[in-house]
C-alpha positions as CSV (number, residue, x, y, z in Angstrom):
1,X,54.4,3.2,-47.8
2,X,53.0,3.0,-51.6
3,X,54.6,1.0,-54.2
4,X,53.8,1.3,-57.5
5,X,56.1,-1.5,-59.9
6,X,55.9,-0.1,-63.4
7,X,57.7,-1.8,-66.8
8,X,57.3,1.5,-68.8
9,X,59.1,3.3,-70.2
10,X,62.1,1.0,-68.5
11,X,61.2,-1.2,-65.4
12,X,61.2,1.0,-62.1
13,X,59.3,1.7,-58.9
14,X,58.0,4.7,-57.3
15,X,56.6,5.1,-54.2
16,X,54.7,8.1,-52.5
17,X,54.4,8.8,-48.7
18,X,56.8,6.9,-48.0
19,X,57.2,8.2,-43.9
20,X,54.7,9.0,-41.7
21,X,55.0,12.7,-39.9
22,X,57.2,11.2,-36.4
23,X,59.4,9.7,-39.5
24,X,59.7,12.8,-41.3
25,X,60.4,14.3,-38.4
26,X,63.7,12.5,-37.6
27,X,64.8,12.8,-41.3
28,X,64.6,16.6,-41.4
29,X,66.4,16.8,-38.4
30,X,69.5,15.5,-40.0
31,X,69.1,17.3,-43.2
32,X,68.8,20.2,-41.3
33,X,72.3,19.3,-39.8
34,X,74.0,18.6,-42.9
35,X,72.8,21.5,-44.9
36,X,76.0,23.9,-44.0
37,X,77.9,24.8,-46.2
38,X,81.4,23.3,-44.3
39,X,79.7,20.1,-44.4
40,X,78.0,19.4,-48.1
41,X,80.7,19.0,-50.4
42,X,81.3,19.4,-54.1
43,X,81.2,16.6,-56.6
44,X,84.9,16.0,-56.0
45,X,84.1,15.3,-52.0
46,X,81.6,12.7,-52.4
47,X,82.1,11.0,-55.5
48,X,80.0,12.7,-58.1
49,X,80.5,13.0,-61.9
50,X,82.5,16.1,-61.6
51,X,82.1,17.3,-65.3
52,X,78.1,16.2,-64.9
53,X,76.9,18.3,-61.3
54,X,77.7,21.4,-59.2
55,X,75.5,20.0,-56.6
56,X,76.0,19.2,-52.8
57,X,77.0,16.1,-50.8
58,X,78.1,13.7,-48.5
59,X,79.0,10.2,-48.6
60,X,77.6,8.3,-45.5
61,X,80.7,6.4,-44.4
62,X,80.1,3.7,-41.4
63,X,80.9,6.4,-38.7
64,X,77.5,8.1,-40.1
65,X,75.9,5.6,-40.7
66,X,75.8,4.6,-37.4
67,X,74.3,8.0,-35.8
68,X,72.0,8.5,-39.3
69,X,68.2,8.6,-38.8
70,X,67.8,7.9,-42.1
71,X,69.6,4.6,-42.5
72,X,68.0,3.9,-38.8
73,X,64.4,4.1,-40.9
74,X,65.7,2.8,-43.9
75,X,65.6,-1.0,-42.0
76,X,61.7,-0.5,-42.3
77,X,62.1,0.8,-45.8
78,X,63.8,-2.4,-47.5
79,X,61.5,-4.8,-45.9
80,X,58.9,-2.8,-46.7
81,X,60.5,-2.6,-50.6
82,X,61.1,-6.3,-51.3
83,X,58.2,-7.6,-52.1
84,X,58.2,-4.7,-55.0
85,X,61.8,-5.6,-55.7
86,X,61.3,-9.1,-56.7
87,X,58.3,-8.7,-58.8
88,X,60.8,-6.4,-60.7
89,X,63.3,-8.5,-60.9
90,X,60.5,-11.3,-62.0
91,X,59.4,-9.3,-64.8
92,X,62.6,-9.1,-67.0
93,X,65.7,-11.7,-67.3
94,X,68.3,-9.3,-66.9
95,X,66.8,-8.2,-63.8
96,X,67.2,-11.5,-61.6
97,X,69.7,-10.0,-59.4
98,X,68.0,-7.1,-57.7
99,X,66.9,-9.1,-54.7
100,X,70.6,-10.2,-54.5
101,X,71.8,-6.5,-54.0
102,X,72.8,-6.0,-50.5
103,X,75.6,-4.2,-50.5
104,X,74.9,-0.1,-50.3
105,X,76.7,2.8,-50.6
106,X,74.7,5.8,-49.5
107,X,74.7,10.1,-50.4
108,X,73.1,12.9,-49.3
109,X,72.9,15.8,-52.3
110,X,71.4,19.7,-52.1
111,X,70.3,21.3,-54.9
112,X,69.7,25.2,-54.5
113,X,69.1,27.8,-57.4
114,X,71.1,26.8,-60.3
115,X,72.0,23.2,-59.7
116,X,71.7,20.3,-61.7
117,X,73.1,17.1,-62.5
118,X,73.3,15.9,-66.2
119,X,72.5,12.7,-67.7
120,X,75.1,9.8,-66.9
121,X,74.7,6.2,-65.5
122,X,75.5,4.4,-62.5
123,X,76.9,0.9,-64.4
124,X,78.5,-0.1,-61.5
125,X,75.3,-0.9,-59.1
126,X,72.7,-2.6,-60.2
127,X,70.1,-0.6,-58.7
128,X,69.7,2.9,-57.2
129,X,67.2,4.1,-54.7
130,X,66.5,8.2,-55.0
131,X,64.6,9.3,-51.8
132,X,63.1,13.0,-52.0
133,X,62.5,15.8,-49.6
134,X,61.7,20.1,-50.1
135,X,59.8,21.9,-47.4
136,X,56.6,22.8,-48.5
137,X,55.3,24.7,-50.1
138,X,58.1,25.0,-52.9
139,X,60.3,27.6,-53.2
140,X,61.8,26.4,-56.5
141,X,61.2,25.3,-60.3
142,X,62.6,22.2,-62.1
143,X,65.1,19.5,-60.1
144,X,62.4,16.8,-61.7
145,X,64.6,13.8,-62.1
146,X,65.0,13.2,-66.2
147,X,65.2,10.3,-68.2
148,X,65.8,11.9,-71.9
149,X,66.6,8.9,-74.0
150,X,63.0,7.7,-72.9
151,X,61.0,11.6,-72.7
152,X,59.8,10.2,-69.6
153,X,60.5,13.0,-66.3
154,X,59.8,12.1,-61.9
155,X,58.9,14.9,-60.5
156,X,60.4,14.3,-57.5
157,X,57.9,15.4,-55.3
158,X,58.6,15.7,-51.1
159,X,58.5,12.1,-49.7
160,X,58.6,10.3,-53.1
161,X,61.0,7.9,-54.6
162,X,62.2,6.0,-57.3
163,X,64.2,2.7,-57.7
164,X,65.5,2.3,-61.5
165,X,68.3,-0.3,-62.8
166,X,71.9,1.1,-62.8
167,X,72.1,1.1,-66.4
168,X,69.4,3.8,-66.7
169,X,70.5,7.1,-68.0
170,X,69.6,9.7,-66.0
171,X,69.5,13.3,-64.2
172,X,68.7,16.2,-62.7
173,X,67.0,19.1,-64.3
174,X,68.1,22.8,-63.4
175,X,67.2,23.9,-59.8
176,X,65.5,27.8,-60.4
177,X,64.9,29.6,-56.6
178,X,65.0,32.8,-55.5
179,X,68.3,32.8,-53.9
180,X,67.0,33.8,-50.4
181,X,65.9,30.4,-50.1
182,X,69.0,28.7,-51.3
183,X,70.4,27.1,-47.9
184,X,66.8,26.5,-46.7
185,X,64.2,25.6,-49.2
186,X,66.1,24.0,-51.9
187,X,65.7,20.1,-52.6
188,X,67.2,17.1,-51.0
189,X,68.3,13.4,-52.4
190,X,69.1,10.6,-50.5
191,X,70.3,8.2,-52.9
192,X,71.2,4.5,-52.3
193,X,73.2,2.7,-54.8
194,X,73.0,-1.1,-54.3
195,X,75.3,-3.6,-55.7
196,X,75.9,-7.5,-55.0
197,X,78.2,-9.1,-52.7
198,X,81.4,-10.3,-53.2
199,X,79.8,-13.8,-52.8
200,X,76.3,-14.6,-54.2
């Protein structure tokens, strides 16, 4: 796993080549299992911002976490990324609580032709981690994570991630693709929303 800590144009962490070949195989088993219309929900069903997105998704409750390949692998992710989180927290007084945020809500989102997420803020959370997956070669345009206020974009390439503070406004550029690829070659985002425990 390769991580880069950046403070411009706002504090964040970028990651590339997050998972190896065998780990990606486990992840794709899960992504393809959930990518069915009767499993993925509209914004009302995955606690999305209803007037901001038309993407599909699912919230991982405790029963899903217990059988999830992604949650199994995330134990490794948090061990690997923790030094970068500590480094980021030491770069700014307002980020001191980042390493103490351990309570996690997670969602899987899927974007196909016409799907987007207009700019919004997840202020309730200390920080957010977005992991991205798509089949290669990529069959869509758009889908970048956008930070309009900062004139900044993250390409959201396959097997990459970004960590941002919850107070940073962000959105997803509209996905454009041939509709024959809708159910198979869209943009996946596994999102983790980290909060402080009740007692810190």
